[in-house]
C-alpha positions, 0 to 999 in steps of 0.5 A: 887672081890678084895673088898670082900676078894677074893684076900685073901689067906686062908689056909683051910681043903681039904674037909669035911671028915677030922677029927683029935682030938687025945687029945679030945679038940674038944669033950670037947667043944661039937664038934662032929666028923661030925661037926669037919671039918666045921670050916675049909671050906669057906662056901658061906654065909661067902663070902656074909658076907665078901662082906657086911663088905667091905662097913660097916661104921666102925666109931669106932665100936667094932665088934665081929664075932661069929663062925668065922671059917676061919674068912674071914669077920673078915680079910676083916674088919681087913684089913680095920683097923676095931676094930674086934675080931674073936671068935669060940670054935674050938681048931684049929681056932687060928692056922688057923687064925694066919697062914692066917694073916701071908699069907696075911701080916696082923698084929695080930688080936684079937681072943677069944675062945667063947662057946655059951653054956657056960659063957664067962666072959672075953669077954666083950660087942660089938657094932656089932656082925656078923656071917654067917651060924651059925644056922645049929644045933637044939640047936643053936638058944637058946644058940646063942640068949642068948650069943648075949644078954650077949655080945651086947651093949644095943644099939648094932646090929647084922648082920647074913647071913643065907642060909635059915636054918630051925632054922632061924625062931626059932632064930628070935623068940628068939631074938624077946623075948629078945626085938630085931626087925628084918630087913630081906633082900633076898640074891640071889648070893654069890661072886665068886661062879657060883652055885645058892645061896639063903639066907637072911641077918638078921639084929637085933636091940633093 
């Protein structure tokens, strides 16, 4: 379990009922009260993605994690000295990331605020974009596929872990329209969890 990041200490929210947005910063990013706590939960798909990152050939790739939340996969890559940048639009993610880096005696890791529904001109392009459980709302396939198209190198690829969300098929169609082929692999377990997990590892390339 050490390899998939289970030994990493993570500051997280207590549960999914928490909400605190007195300055309306999350609201301004389009984050509803119901969605507010989702960034602070370690989801099963994040564990699966983190495990995939333990054997990823880094080979100088510039990597971006989208919707990183607690950023377990990014922390695993960062500990392996990968060139990884975390990204999210939730206003509390940077503080949680900084705290978790300190908890694990890891140096600073690049982070960028990125809202898929808006332009992100300073973000640049990446060789690999990764993410886990990022297709849970109806509007996400369209904005995420556009965001990926704007920030992925022409010969880059995408790796997403999805727990069989209903938006997956639409996202894959959107990616196909943008010239991406798909390799889909069934995932039957999440590291460190006894409960049943069913999902897929989705890999897109042009």
